[in-house]
C-alpha positions as CSV (number, residue, x, y, z in Angstrom):
1,X,-0.1,-0.1,-0.1
2,X,1.2,3.2,-1.4
3,X,0.4,6.4,1.3
4,X,1.3,10.1,0.8
5,X,-0.3,13.4,1.9
6,X,0.2,16.8,0.6
7,X,3.4,17.9,1.0
8,X,8.4,18.1,4.6
9,X,12.2,18.1,9.2
10,X,15.3,20.3,10.3
11,X,16.5,21.2,13.3
12,X,17.9,24.8,12.5
13,X,21.1,23.6,11.5
14,X,24.5,24.8,11.8
15,X,25.3,24.8,15.6
16,X,28.3,23.0,15.6
17,X,29.9,21.7,18.9
18,X,33.5,20.8,19.0
19,X,34.4,17.8,20.8
20,X,36.1,18.4,24.1
21,X,39.9,18.3,23.7
22,X,41.7,17.9,27.1
23,X,45.5,18.6,27.4
24,X,46.6,15.0,27.8
25,X,49.8,12.5,27.3
26,X,48.8,10.5,23.9
27,X,51.0,7.4,23.5
28,X,53.6,7.4,21.1
29,X,57.6,6.3,21.4
30,X,59.7,8.5,23.5
31,X,62.6,8.1,21.0
32,X,63.4,11.1,18.9
33,X,63.9,10.1,15.1
34,X,64.1,11.7,11.7
35,X,60.9,12.2,10.2
36,X,60.5,11.1,6.5
37,X,57.7,12.6,4.8
38,X,56.5,13.5,1.2
39,X,56.2,16.8,-0.3
40,X,53.8,16.2,-3.1
41,X,55.0,18.0,-6.0
42,X,53.2,16.2,-8.8
43,X,51.0,13.7,-9.6
44,X,51.7,9.9,-10.3
45,X,48.8,7.7,-11.5
46,X,48.2,5.0,-8.8
47,X,46.0,2.5,-9.9
48,X,44.3,0.5,-7.0
49,X,45.2,-2.9,-7.0
50,X,43.8,-5.9,-4.4
51,X,46.9,-4.3,-1.8
52,X,45.9,-0.9,-1.9
53,X,42.1,-1.2,-2.6
54,X,40.4,0.6,0.3
55,X,40.3,-1.3,3.6
56,X,37.6,-2.1,5.5
57,X,37.1,-0.4,9.2
58,X,39.4,-2.3,11.7
59,X,38.5,-0.5,14.8
60,X,35.0,-1.5,14.7
61,X,32.6,-0.7,17.9
62,X,32.3,-4.1,19.9
63,X,28.8,-4.1,19.5
64,X,27.9,-4.4,15.7
65,X,29.3,-5.4,12.5
66,X,31.8,-3.2,11.3
67,X,29.7,-0.8,8.6
68,X,30.1,-2.5,5.2
69,X,31.2,0.0,2.3
70,X,31.5,-1.2,-1.5
71,X,35.2,-0.7,-2.7
72,X,36.1,1.8,-5.2
73,X,35.9,0.7,-8.6
74,X,39.1,-1.0,-9.9
75,X,40.0,1.5,-12.4
76,X,39.9,4.6,-9.8
77,X,42.9,6.4,-9.7
78,X,44.5,8.4,-6.8
79,X,47.3,10.8,-8.5
80,X,50.7,11.5,-6.8
81,X,54.2,12.2,-7.1
82,X,56.2,12.3,-4.2
83,X,59.8,13.7,-3.5
84,X,61.3,12.6,-0.1
85,X,63.1,14.8,2.0
86,X,64.6,14.6,5.4
87,X,63.4,17.1,8.3
88,X,64.8,18.2,11.1
89,X,65.1,15.8,14.5
90,X,61.4,15.8,15.8
91,X,60.2,14.1,18.8
92,X,57.3,12.0,18.8
93,X,54.5,13.2,21.0
94,X,54.0,12.5,24.6
95,X,52.2,15.5,25.4
96,X,51.0,18.8,23.8
97,X,50.2,20.8,26.7
98,X,53.2,22.5,27.1
99,X,52.4,24.4,23.8
100,X,49.0,25.4,24.7
101,X,49.5,28.5,26.6
102,X,51.6,30.0,24.0
103,X,48.9,28.9,20.8
104,X,45.6,29.5,22.7
105,X,44.8,32.6,21.1
106,X,45.6,31.1,17.7
107,X,43.3,30.5,15.1
108,X,43.1,29.1,11.6
109,X,43.6,32.2,8.8
110,X,40.2,34.0,8.3
111,X,38.9,33.9,4.9
112,X,36.1,36.4,4.6
113,X,37.0,38.8,1.6
114,X,39.2,38.5,-1.7
115,X,42.0,40.6,0.1
116,X,42.3,37.8,2.5
117,X,42.3,35.2,-0.4
118,X,44.6,37.1,-2.1
119,X,46.9,37.4,1.0
120,X,46.7,33.7,1.8
121,X,48.2,33.2,-2.2
122,X,51.0,35.6,-1.4
123,X,51.7,33.3,1.8
124,X,52.1,30.2,-0.4
125,X,54.6,32.4,-3.3
126,X,51.7,33.4,-5.4
127,X,52.2,36.9,-6.2
128,X,50.0,37.2,-9.1
129,X,46.8,38.8,-8.6
130,X,43.9,36.2,-8.8
131,X,41.4,36.6,-11.7
132,X,38.0,37.8,-10.9
133,X,34.9,36.3,-12.3
134,X,31.5,37.1,-11.6
135,X,30.3,33.7,-11.0
136,X,33.0,32.8,-8.5
137,X,32.6,32.7,-4.9
138,X,36.6,32.1,-3.9
139,X,35.8,33.3,-0.4
140,X,33.5,30.2,0.4
141,X,34.8,27.9,-2.2
142,X,38.1,26.8,-2.6
143,X,37.7,25.1,-5.7
144,X,36.7,28.7,-7.2
145,X,40.1,29.8,-6.4
146,X,41.6,27.2,-8.9
147,X,38.8,27.4,-11.1
148,X,39.4,31.5,-11.9
149,X,43.1,30.6,-12.5
150,X,42.4,27.5,-15.3
151,X,39.7,29.6,-16.9
152,X,41.9,32.9,-17.1
153,X,44.8,30.6,-18.6
154,X,42.7,28.7,-21.0
155,X,41.0,31.9,-22.2
156,X,44.6,33.5,-23.1
157,X,45.5,30.1,-24.8
158,X,42.1,29.6,-26.5
159,X,41.2,33.2,-27.3
160,X,37.5,32.3,-26.2
161,X,35.5,34.6,-24.4
162,X,35.8,34.4,-20.3
163,X,32.0,34.2,-19.9
164,X,32.1,30.9,-22.0
165,X,35.6,29.1,-20.6
166,X,34.3,29.7,-16.8
167,X,31.3,28.0,-16.8
168,X,32.7,25.2,-18.7
169,X,34.9,24.0,-16.2
170,X,32.7,21.7,-14.1
171,X,33.4,19.8,-11.0
172,X,33.8,15.8,-11.1
173,X,32.1,13.1,-9.3
174,X,34.9,10.8,-10.0
175,X,38.2,11.6,-9.2
176,X,40.0,9.9,-11.8
177,X,38.6,12.5,-13.9
178,X,40.2,15.3,-12.4
179,X,39.3,18.1,-9.5
180,X,38.0,19.9,-12.6
181,X,37.3,18.8,-16.5
182,X,36.2,20.8,-19.6
183,X,34.5,19.4,-22.7
184,X,36.6,21.0,-25.5
185,X,33.2,21.3,-27.6
186,X,31.8,23.6,-25.0
187,X,34.1,26.1,-26.3
188,X,32.9,25.9,-29.6
189,X,35.6,26.1,-31.5
190,X,35.7,24.8,-35.1
191,X,38.1,21.7,-35.5
192,X,38.9,18.1,-34.3
193,X,38.1,18.3,-30.3
194,X,41.2,15.9,-29.6
195,X,43.6,17.9,-31.3
196,X,42.3,20.7,-29.8
197,X,42.4,19.6,-26.6
198,X,46.1,18.1,-26.9
199,X,47.4,21.4,-28.3
200,X,45.8,23.3,-25.7
201,X,47.1,20.9,-22.8
202,X,50.8,21.4,-24.6
203,X,50.3,25.3,-24.1
204,X,49.5,25.5,-20.5
205,X,52.1,27.2,-18.3
206,X,53.6,25.5,-15.4
207,X,52.0,26.9,-12.0
208,X,51.7,26.5,-8.3
209,X,47.7,25.9,-8.6
210,X,47.4,22.7,-10.9
211,X,49.6,19.7,-12.3
212,X,50.2,19.8,-16.3
213,X,46.7,19.3,-17.2
214,X,45.8,16.0,-19.4
215,X,44.1,15.7,-22.7
216,X,41.6,12.7,-22.7
217,X,40.0,12.5,-26.0
218,X,37.7,15.5,-26.5
219,X,38.1,16.2,-22.4
220,X,40.6,18.3,-20.4
221,X,41.1,17.1,-16.9
222,X,42.8,19.5,-14.4
223,X,44.3,18.2,-11.1
224,X,45.0,20.4,-8.1
225,X,48.3,20.4,-6.5
226,X,47.6,18.7,-3.7
227,X,50.2,21.1,-0.9
228,X,48.4,24.2,-2.6
229,X,44.9,22.7,-1.9
230,X,45.7,22.0,1.4
231,X,46.8,25.2,2.4
232,X,43.7,26.7,1.1
233,X,41.1,24.5,2.0
234,X,41.6,23.1,5.3
235,X,42.2,26.7,6.5
236,X,38.9,27.6,4.9
237,X,37.0,24.9,6.8
238,X,38.5,25.2,10.0
239,X,37.9,29.4,10.1
240,X,34.5,29.1,8.6
241,X,33.4,25.9,10.5
242,X,29.7,25.6,10.6
243,X,29.3,27.7,7.4
244,X,31.8,26.1,5.4
245,X,30.0,25.0,2.3
246,X,27.9,27.7,2.4
247,X,27.4,30.5,-0.3
248,X,25.5,33.7,-0.4
249,X,23.3,33.5,-3.3
250,X,20.1,34.0,-1.5
251,X,21.5,37.5,0.4
252,X,18.6,39.5,0.3
253,X,15.7,37.2,-1.1
254,X,12.9,35.4,0.4
255,X,11.9,31.9,-0.1
256,X,8.4,30.8,1.3
257,X,8.3,26.7,1.4
258,X,5.2,25.2,2.3
259,X,5.3,21.3,3.5
260,X,3.9,18.8,5.6
261,X,0.2,20.0,5.3
262,X,-1.0,17.4,7.5
263,X,-5.0,17.5,8.2
264,X,-6.6,18.5,11.3
265,X,-8.2,16.1,13.8
266,X,-6.3,13.3,12.3
267,X,-2.8,11.8,14.0
268,X,0.3,12.6,12.0
269,X,0.1,9.6,9.4
270,X,3.4,8.3,8.3
271,X,2.2,9.0,4.6
272,X,3.4,12.9,5.7
273,X,6.9,11.5,6.0
274,X,8.4,12.3,2.7
275,X,7.1,15.7,2.7
276,X,8.1,16.9,5.9
277,X,11.8,15.5,5.1
278,X,12.1,16.8,2.1
279,X,10.5,20.4,2.8
280,X,12.6,20.6,6.0
281,X,15.6,19.9,3.9
282,X,15.1,22.5,1.5
283,X,14.3,24.8,4.5
284,X,17.8,24.2,6.1
285,X,19.6,24.4,2.2
286,X,18.2,27.7,1.4
287,X,18.7,29.3,4.8
288,X,22.1,27.7,4.5
289,X,22.7,29.8,1.6
290,X,21.6,33.3,3.3
291,X,17.6,33.1,2.0
292,X,14.9,34.3,4.2
293,X,13.2,31.2,4.6
294,X,9.5,31.1,5.7
295,X,8.7,27.5,6.7
296,X,5.1,27.1,6.2
297,X,2.2,24.4,7.2
298,X,-0.4,24.7,4.9
299,X,-3.3,22.6,7.2
300,X,-5.9,20.8,5.8
301,X,-8.2,22.1,8.0
302,X,-11.5,22.9,5.8
303,X,-13.9,21.2,3.5
304,X,-16.6,18.6,3.5
305,X,-14.4,16.0,5.3
306,X,-14.5,18.3,8.5
307,X,-18.3,18.1,8.2
308,X,-18.2,14.4,8.4
309,X,-16.3,14.9,11.6
310,X,-18.3,17.3,13.2
311,X,-21.8,15.9,12.1
312,X,-20.4,12.1,13.8
313,X,-18.9,14.2,17.1
314,X,-22.7,15.9,17.6
315,X,-24.2,12.4,17.3
316,X,-21.6,10.1,19.2
317,X,-18.8,12.2,20.3
318,X,-17.5,12.0,24.1
319,X,-16.4,15.2,26.2
320,X,-14.3,12.8,28.5
321,X,-12.9,11.2,25.6
322,X,-12.0,14.4,23.8
323,X,-10.2,15.7,26.9
324,X,-8.3,12.6,27.4
325,X,-7.0,12.1,24.0
326,X,-8.2,14.5,21.8
327,X,-6.8,13.4,18.7
328,X,-7.0,9.8,19.2
329,X,-10.7,10.4,19.7
330,X,-11.1,12.4,16.6
331,X,-9.7,9.9,14.3
332,X,-12.0,7.5,15.5
333,X,-14.9,9.4,15.0
334,X,-13.7,10.3,11.6
335,X,-12.9,6.6,10.5
336,X,-16.6,6.0,11.8
337,X,-18.3,8.8,9.7
338,X,-16.5,7.7,6.7
339,X,-17.7,4.1,7.1
340,X,-21.1,5.2,7.2
341,X,-20.9,7.2,4.2
342,X,-19.2,4.3,2.4
343,X,-22.0,2.2,3.5
344,X,-24.8,4.5,2.3
345,X,-23.1,4.8,-1.1
346,X,-23.4,1.0,-1.4
347,X,-27.0,1.1,-0.4
348,X,-27.8,3.6,-3.4
349,X,-25.6,1.6,-5.4
350,X,-27.7,-1.4,-4.8
351,X,-30.8,0.6,-5.2
352,X,-31.8,0.6,-1.8
353,X,-33.7,3.8,-0.2
354,X,-31.8,5.5,2.8
355,X,-34.0,6.7,5.8
356,X,-33.5,9.9,6.5
357,X,-30.8,12.2,5.3
358,X,-27.6,10.9,4.2
359,X,-24.0,11.6,6.0
360,X,-22.5,13.3,3.1
361,X,-25.6,15.4,2.7
362,X,-25.2,16.2,6.8
363,X,-21.8,16.9,6.2
364,X,-22.1,19.4,3.1
365,X,-24.7,21.3,5.0
366,X,-22.7,21.5,8.4
367,X,-19.7,23.0,5.8
368,X,-22.2,25.1,4.5
369,X,-22.8,26.9,8.1
370,X,-19.1,26.9,8.3
371,X,-18.4,28.7,4.9
372,X,-21.3,31.2,6.3
373,X,-19.7,32.0,9.3
374,X,-22.1,30.3,11.6
375,X,-20.4,30.8,15.2
376,X,-21.4,27.6,16.7
377,X,-20.0,25.7,13.9
378,X,-16.7,27.7,13.7
379,X,-16.3,27.3,17.3
380,X,-16.5,23.2,17.2
381,X,-14.1,23.7,14.0
382,X,-11.6,26.2,16.0
383,X,-11.4,24.2,19.0
384,X,-10.4,20.7,16.8
385,X,-7.7,22.7,14.7
386,X,-5.9,24.1,18.1
387,X,-6.3,20.3,19.6
388,X,-4.6,19.1,16.1
389,X,-1.8,21.7,15.9
390,X,-0.6,20.8,19.2
391,X,-0.4,17.4,18.7
392,X,1.3,18.3,15.6
393,X,3.7,20.4,17.2
394,X,5.0,17.6,20.0
395,X,5.8,15.3,16.5
396,X,7.4,17.9,14.9
397,X,9.4,18.6,18.1
398,X,11.0,15.3,18.1
399,X,12.2,15.7,14.4
400,X,13.5,19.0,15.5
401,X,11.3,21.1,13.2
402,X,9.5,24.4,13.9
403,X,7.4,26.2,11.4
404,X,7.0,30.0,11.2
405,X,3.7,29.9,10.3
406,X,0.8,27.6,10.7
407,X,-1.7,28.6,7.6
408,X,-4.6,26.5,6.1
409,X,-7.2,26.3,3.8
410,X,-9.5,28.1,6.5
411,X,-7.5,30.9,6.6
412,X,-7.7,32.2,3.1
413,X,-10.0,35.7,3.1
414,X,-13.3,35.0,1.5
415,X,-12.8,38.6,-0.1
416,X,-10.0,37.3,-1.7
417,X,-11.3,34.2,-3.3
418,X,-14.3,36.5,-4.4
419,X,-12.1,38.8,-6.3
420,X,-10.2,35.8,-7.9
421,X,-13.4,34.7,-9.3
422,X,-14.7,37.8,-10.4
423,X,-11.5,37.9,-12.2
424,X,-11.4,34.7,-13.6
425,X,-15.5,35.6,-15.0
426,X,-14.4,38.6,-16.5
427,X,-11.4,37.1,-18.3
428,X,-13.3,34.7,-19.5
429,X,-11.2,32.0,-17.6
430,X,-14.3,30.3,-15.7
431,X,-17.7,29.2,-17.2
432,X,-21.0,27.9,-15.9
433,X,-21.5,24.2,-16.0
434,X,-24.8,23.1,-14.6
435,X,-24.9,25.5,-11.7
436,X,-21.1,25.0,-10.9
437,X,-18.5,27.1,-12.1
438,X,-15.3,25.3,-14.1
439,X,-12.3,26.0,-16.1
440,X,-12.1,24.3,-19.2
441,X,-8.1,24.3,-19.7
442,X,-8.7,22.6,-23.2
443,X,-10.0,26.3,-24.4
444,X,-7.4,28.0,-23.3
445,X,-4.4,26.1,-24.5
446,X,-3.8,23.9,-22.0
447,X,-5.2,20.4,-23.8
448,X,-3.3,17.9,-21.3
449,X,-5.2,19.5,-18.1
450,X,-8.8,18.8,-18.7
451,X,-11.8,20.7,-16.6
452,X,-11.5,21.6,-12.9
453,X,-14.3,23.0,-10.6
454,X,-13.5,26.0,-9.0
455,X,-17.1,26.4,-7.3
456,X,-19.7,23.8,-6.2
457,X,-23.5,23.8,-7.3
458,X,-24.1,25.4,-3.6
459,X,-21.3,28.0,-3.6
460,X,-19.3,26.6,-1.7
461,X,-15.3,26.5,-2.2
462,X,-13.1,23.8,-3.2
463,X,-9.5,22.8,-2.7
464,X,-8.3,24.5,-5.9
465,X,-10.4,27.6,-5.1
466,X,-8.6,27.8,-1.6
467,X,-4.9,27.3,-3.3
468,X,-5.9,30.1,-5.8
469,X,-6.7,32.7,-2.9
470,X,-3.9,31.5,-0.7
471,X,-1.3,31.9,-3.7
472,X,-2.4,35.6,-4.3
473,X,-2.6,36.3,-0.6
474,X,0.8,34.9,-0.1
475,X,2.5,37.4,-2.7
476,X,1.0,40.3,-1.1
477,X,1.9,39.6,2.5
478,X,5.5,37.7,1.8
479,X,6.9,39.1,-1.9
480,X,8.6,36.3,-2.1
481,X,11.3,35.5,-4.9
482,X,10.5,31.9,-5.2
483,X,7.4,29.8,-3.4
484,X,7.9,26.1,-3.2
485,X,5.3,23.6,-2.7
486,X,6.5,20.1,-1.5
487,X,3.8,18.0,-2.3
488,X,3.3,14.4,-3.8
489,X,3.4,13.8,-7.2
490,X,0.0,12.5,-6.9
491,X,-1.2,16.1,-7.0
492,X,0.8,17.2,-10.2
493,X,-2.2,17.7,-12.3
494,X,-3.7,19.8,-9.4
495,X,-0.7,22.2,-9.2
496,X,-0.1,22.5,-13.0
497,X,-4.1,23.6,-13.0
498,X,-3.2,25.7,-10.1
499,X,-0.3,27.6,-12.1
500,X,-2.3,27.4,-15.4
501,X,-5.0,29.4,-13.5
502,X,-2.8,31.9,-12.2
503,X,-1.1,32.5,-15.3
504,X,-4.7,33.3,-17.1
505,X,-5.4,35.6,-14.4
506,X,-2.4,37.7,-15.3
507,X,-0.7,36.9,-11.7
508,X,3.2,37.6,-12.8
509,X,4.4,36.1,-9.4
510,X,3.3,32.5,-10.8
511,X,6.8,32.2,-12.6
512,X,8.3,32.3,-9.2
513,X,6.0,29.4,-7.9
514,X,8.1,25.8,-8.0
515,X,6.6,22.6,-7.1
516,X,9.1,19.9,-5.6
517,X,7.1,16.5,-6.4
518,X,8.2,13.0,-4.7
519,X,7.5,9.4,-5.3
520,X,5.4,7.0,-2.4
521,X,6.3,4.8,0.3
522,X,5.3,1.2,0.3
523,X,4.8,-0.7,3.3
524,X,5.0,1.8,6.3
525,X,3.8,-0.9,8.8
526,X,4.2,-1.9,12.0
527,X,5.7,-5.7,12.5
528,X,1.9,-6.7,13.2
529,X,1.1,-5.7,9.8
530,X,-0.9,-2.7,10.7
531,X,-0.4,0.6,9.1
532,X,0.7,3.0,11.5
533,X,1.3,6.8,12.7
534,X,4.6,8.4,12.5
535,X,5.1,8.4,16.3
536,X,4.7,4.5,16.5
537,X,7.3,4.3,13.4
538,X,9.8,6.5,15.2
539,X,9.2,4.7,18.5
540,X,9.8,1.1,16.9
541,X,13.3,2.6,14.9
542,X,14.3,4.0,18.0
543,X,13.9,0.9,20.1
544,X,15.7,-1.2,17.3
545,X,18.9,1.2,17.7
546,X,18.6,0.9,21.5
547,X,18.9,-2.5,21.9
548,X,22.2,-2.7,19.2
549,X,23.4,-0.1,21.7
550,X,22.9,-2.2,24.6
551,X,24.9,-5.5,23.2
552,X,28.1,-3.8,24.6
553,X,28.0,-3.0,27.9
554,X,31.1,-1.0,28.5
555,X,30.5,1.7,25.4
556,X,26.8,1.9,26.6
557,X,27.9,3.3,29.8
558,X,29.9,5.8,28.3
559,X,27.0,7.0,26.4
560,X,25.1,10.1,28.2
561,X,21.2,9.9,27.4
562,X,21.1,6.6,25.8
563,X,17.6,6.5,24.9
564,X,17.9,10.0,23.4
565,X,21.1,8.9,21.1
566,X,19.0,5.7,20.4
567,X,16.3,7.9,19.0
568,X,18.7,10.5,17.1
569,X,20.2,7.2,15.4
570,X,16.6,5.7,14.4
571,X,15.5,9.0,13.2
572,X,18.5,9.2,11.0
573,X,18.3,5.7,9.6
574,X,14.7,6.8,8.6
575,X,15.5,10.0,7.1
576,X,18.5,8.7,4.8
577,X,16.6,5.6,3.6
578,X,14.3,8.5,2.4
579,X,16.5,10.5,0.9
580,X,19.0,8.1,-0.9
581,X,17.3,8.0,-4.1
582,X,16.1,10.7,-6.5
583,X,12.9,12.4,-5.1
584,X,10.3,11.0,-7.7
585,X,11.4,7.2,-7.0
586,X,8.9,5.2,-5.1
587,X,10.7,2.9,-2.5
588,X,9.5,0.2,0.1
589,X,9.7,1.1,3.9
590,X,12.1,-1.7,5.3
591,X,13.1,-0.8,8.9
592,X,15.2,-3.8,9.0
593,X,17.4,-2.2,6.3
594,X,17.6,1.1,7.3
595,X,18.6,0.2,10.9
596,X,21.5,-1.5,9.5
597,X,25.3,-0.3,10.0
598,X,26.1,-1.8,7.1
599,X,26.3,0.2,3.3
600,X,24.5,3.4,2.8
601,X,22.4,4.0,5.6
602,X,22.1,6.8,8.4
603,X,23.6,4.6,11.3
604,X,26.3,4.2,9.0
605,X,26.9,8.1,8.8
606,X,26.2,8.4,12.1
607,X,29.1,6.0,12.9
608,X,31.3,7.4,10.7
609,X,30.9,10.8,12.7
610,X,31.3,9.3,16.0
611,X,34.4,7.6,15.1
612,X,35.9,10.9,14.4
613,X,35.2,12.2,17.7
614,X,36.7,9.3,19.2
615,X,39.9,10.0,17.5
616,X,39.6,13.5,18.1
617,X,39.3,12.8,22.0
618,X,42.1,9.9,21.9
619,X,44.4,12.2,20.2
620,X,43.8,15.4,22.9
621,X,45.6,17.6,20.6
622,X,44.4,21.4,21.7
623,X,42.3,23.4,18.8
624,X,44.8,26.0,18.3
625,X,47.5,23.8,17.5
626,X,45.4,21.8,15.1
627,X,44.7,24.9,13.4
628,X,48.6,25.9,13.0
629,X,49.7,22.6,11.7
630,X,52.2,22.1,9.1
631,X,49.5,21.5,6.2
632,X,52.4,20.5,3.7
633,X,52.7,17.2,5.8
634,X,49.5,15.7,4.3
635,X,51.2,13.7,1.4
636,X,49.3,10.4,1.5
637,X,47.5,8.9,-1.2
638,X,44.3,8.3,0.9
639,X,44.9,11.7,2.9
640,X,44.9,13.8,-1.0
641,X,41.9,11.9,-1.6
642,X,39.8,12.9,1.4
643,X,41.4,16.4,1.0
644,X,40.1,16.8,-2.7
645,X,36.6,15.3,-1.9
646,X,36.5,18.0,1.1
647,X,37.4,20.6,-1.0
648,X,34.2,19.4,-3.4
649,X,31.4,20.3,-0.7
650,X,30.5,23.9,-1.5
651,X,29.8,22.6,-5.3
652,X,27.8,20.0,-4.1
653,X,25.7,22.8,-2.3
654,X,25.8,24.8,-5.5
655,X,24.6,21.6,-7.6
656,X,22.0,20.6,-4.7
657,X,20.4,24.5,-5.0
658,X,20.1,23.5,-9.0
659,X,18.5,20.4,-8.5
660,X,16.5,20.5,-4.9
661,X,17.6,16.8,-4.7
662,X,18.4,15.6,-0.8
663,X,20.4,12.6,-2.5
664,X,23.1,14.8,-4.3
665,X,24.5,15.2,-0.5
666,X,23.8,12.1,0.4
667,X,25.7,10.4,-2.2
668,X,28.6,12.5,-1.6
669,X,28.4,12.0,2.2
670,X,28.6,8.0,1.4
671,X,31.6,8.4,-1.2
672,X,33.5,10.9,1.1
673,X,33.1,8.4,4.4
674,X,33.9,5.7,2.1
675,X,37.1,7.4,1.4
676,X,37.6,8.3,5.2
677,X,37.0,4.7,6.3
678,X,40.0,3.6,4.2
679,X,42.2,5.9,5.5
680,X,42.1,5.3,9.0
681,X,45.1,2.5,8.7
682,X,47.7,4.5,6.6
683,X,46.9,8.4,7.8
684,X,47.4,7.5,11.5
685,X,47.3,10.2,14.7
686,X,48.2,8.8,17.5
687,X,51.7,7.6,17.7
688,X,52.9,9.6,14.9
689,X,55.4,12.4,15.0
690,X,53.9,15.6,16.9
691,X,54.3,17.8,13.2
692,X,52.7,14.6,11.1
693,X,50.0,14.1,13.8
694,X,48.7,17.8,14.1
695,X,48.5,18.3,10.2
696,X,46.7,14.7,10.1
697,X,44.4,15.9,12.7
698,X,43.7,19.3,10.8
699,X,42.6,17.0,7.8
700,X,40.5,14.7,9.9
701,X,38.9,17.8,12.1
702,X,38.2,19.3,8.6
703,X,36.3,15.7,7.5
704,X,34.2,15.9,11.2
705,X,33.3,19.5,9.9
706,X,32.1,18.7,6.8
707,X,30.2,15.5,7.4
708,X,28.9,17.0,10.5
709,X,27.7,20.3,8.6
710,X,26.1,18.3,5.7
711,X,24.1,15.4,7.7
712,X,22.7,18.6,9.6
713,X,21.5,20.1,6.2
714,X,19.5,16.6,5.7
715,X,18.1,17.1,9.3
716,X,20.1,14.9,11.4
717,X,21.9,15.3,14.4
718,X,25.4,14.2,14.6
719,X,26.4,11.9,17.5
720,X,29.9,12.2,19.3
721,X,29.4,8.8,21.1
722,X,27.3,5.7,20.0
C-alpha cells in the first residue's frame, strides 16, 4: 500500500559542537628520530590493486558488525608524485600541553574577503593577482580559486570569451576524471576536439595551482596541486566551521516553502513523512545559502471532510474522551463517519433507499454553515484545529522542526477568493456548467489539463479555489522571490492547474512558484502488519537502535542519555532511507534495512561521525595546534583523496540548489565516508610525530566539520558517541 499526503524536518542547523579536547599525553614512542615525509610536487597515477584498495574499518565498535562499504571501482585513480626529504629531528608526541598556553589565541586564517584570499596566496608564494569572475565565489569555495586561474589561462590560450570558458570548467564526481574537467566542444571552436585538447594542454604554463593538465580524447582533465589545495582548503574549513560549504546566493531574497500540510483532527500519519523530510531539508539548504526562509504548514483544516467529523461528533462524541486523548478520539470519529458514508453509498448503488438524510448531505450542510460563518460551527472547528496543532507540534519537536506559520485552507480570505472568482469570470477563464463554475483548460490552450471545478452548485469552495486565493495572499503578504510547494507527485495535475489559472489571471508571480514533487512510500507498517502513525514508527526504529547499543555494556555506559541517542540514530535511519534515491522514485519502507550499520544508511553516517569524534578525543590535541598545523605534511594518497573530496563540498551545495535533490548531498557523504574509512589504517594520528599528527588531525577535523554540516542540512543530529 502506498501512502502520501499533501506535502516535509529540520533542526535549525549549523550549531556545531566541537568535541572536547583535554591537554593530556597520548601514546607514542619517547625516542627521537628523523621524520621522512613526502612533499607532493606532482601527481603520479596509482591504480588501485588488491593491495591498495580501500580497507574495511578495523577499529569496529564491539556491539555491531563494522559498516560495509562497496570498494571503489578497480579503475579508480589517485594521483601522486612524491619526493622524499629529511626533516630536522622531531620528537614523537608524548604531550602537547606545554604548547597550549602560547598557542591559545591562535586560530585558522580567516578567509572573509578577496583580500584575505590574495594574502593567503601570497603566503604560498603566488604573487600574481587572482583573476576575478562574476560567477566565482573565492571566499566561500576553495575550488573557485583554482577554477578562476584555470579559466583565465584557458581564455589566453584559446582566445575564447571568459564568460564561455569559466562555466565550461565543471566539477567531477569521479576523482580519476580530475578535480575539474572541460569538454572541448563547449568552447565552440571549429576543429577536431581531440587535436584541440592536445594542443591546448601543451601550451598550459607551469604553475603552483595545478599539475600539468591531461588531454583525454575531447576532454581536458585538471588535477590540483595537493599542497596548494591543502593550504587553501583546510584553513577555509576550520575558519568557517559551521558555515563551510555555504554561499551567499540567497542574500536579500525570500523563499516561502510550504510543506508537511497535515490534516486537522487526524494523527500525524506516516504518509506525511516524505513531504516533511524533503521540505525541511530544502528549508535548511536555502537558509544555509543566506535565503530568508518562511516555513509554512498549510493545514487541511477546511472542507466537507470536516463536516463529516463534526456531524459524527455531535451524534456520538465524548467530551471525556476528547479531553483525555483528543486526536485519537477525533480520528476514531472520523473513521466511523467515513464508514457510515461509504455504507450509505453502497446502499444507493444497490438501489436501496436511505432512511433520512445521508451522511454526506449532513456533512455538506455543516460545511455550508462554516462557510457562512455560523458561530457555533466555527467554534467547534476552531477547538478541533487547535487541539490538532498542539499534537502535531509535539511530533515536529521530535523531528527538530519548528514552523514559522501554521496556515491552512480556512485562513484564505473570502474577499480574496471572491475577487479571484470575478477576475476569472471577467477574463473568460471560468464558465458556468450545470450550476457550478468550472475552468475548461483545453479552451485556453492547455490540452492535457482537462477541466476543473472552482465552485460547487451550492456556492461552496473547493481545494483548488482556496489554493488560488492562498497563492495571491502569500505574494501580497511576503513578496517572495520563490515559493516552493513540496507536494506528492499524485498532485502534479492539481499544481499544474493552479499555476495555469494564476498565469491566465495575469498573476506574474506565478513564474516564481515551483512544485517539488516526490514519489510514494510502500509498506509503512508495524511488525504486526497494521498501518501506523509516525509516532509509532519513530518509537519502533528508536527501540531497534537502542537494542543494538545495549549489546556492548562498556560502550553503552559511556553514552550519556542512551535512549535519546538511540532515538536520534533511529530518526537518521528513517531520513537517510528516504533521501538516498531521487525524490520522484517510489521506495519500500524497510525497517531492517534502514537500521543496518552496513551500506548506505543513516546509522553508518552516524558511526562515521562518532568515530571521528573518538579520534579527536583520543588524540587530545588542543584546537589551536590543529589550526596551525604544517599542512604540507599531508602527503599520503588516501589523505589527498580525502582532501580533494572535502574541497568539493561547496560545489555540491551549489549543485544541490539547482536540483533540489537531497540525494546529491547523501551520495556525496557516502563517497566521502568511504574514502575516510579507507584512510584510517594509513593516516594515523596517535603514535605519529607531533607535526605529522597535528596535520592529520587538521584533516580529520575538517572531515568531521564537513560531515557534520552536511548531516545537519539533511536534518540529522550528529552524535559524538554511540
